[in-house]
Phi, psi and omega in degrees: 000315179293328180290325179292318177298321179292323172299320178297317177300313181297320178292321177294327178293317178291327177287322177296318178294321175293323177296320179293323178296317179294320174297322174299317177299316178297324173298318177297326175293318174298324175296320174301322180292322177294318178297328182292326177275000185300316181301328178286333176291323182288332177295321184264005176089013183249031187291331181294320178294314179297321178297323177296312182296320181295318179293319183292315183294322178297315182292317180297315177299320176296314178299319182295314183291322178293321179292324178294323181289321177295319181294323185290327179082191183289142177289149183285146180254000000 
């Protein structure tokens, strides 16, 4: 019985890690969308705001992907 509970915890941990990695990837896609509009921001003089948003989203996406990778653990062989 205890072995089944431990396997369920490990499976939940792997699923949570994979979900965090997917969310991090989605944040990077949103970051790419912001970067796509950066040239128009430079034309109107708001490039500082866009650079801040780009950097924050990039760091947040990287943090989510790394925490998901660590949480997921070693791949099964």
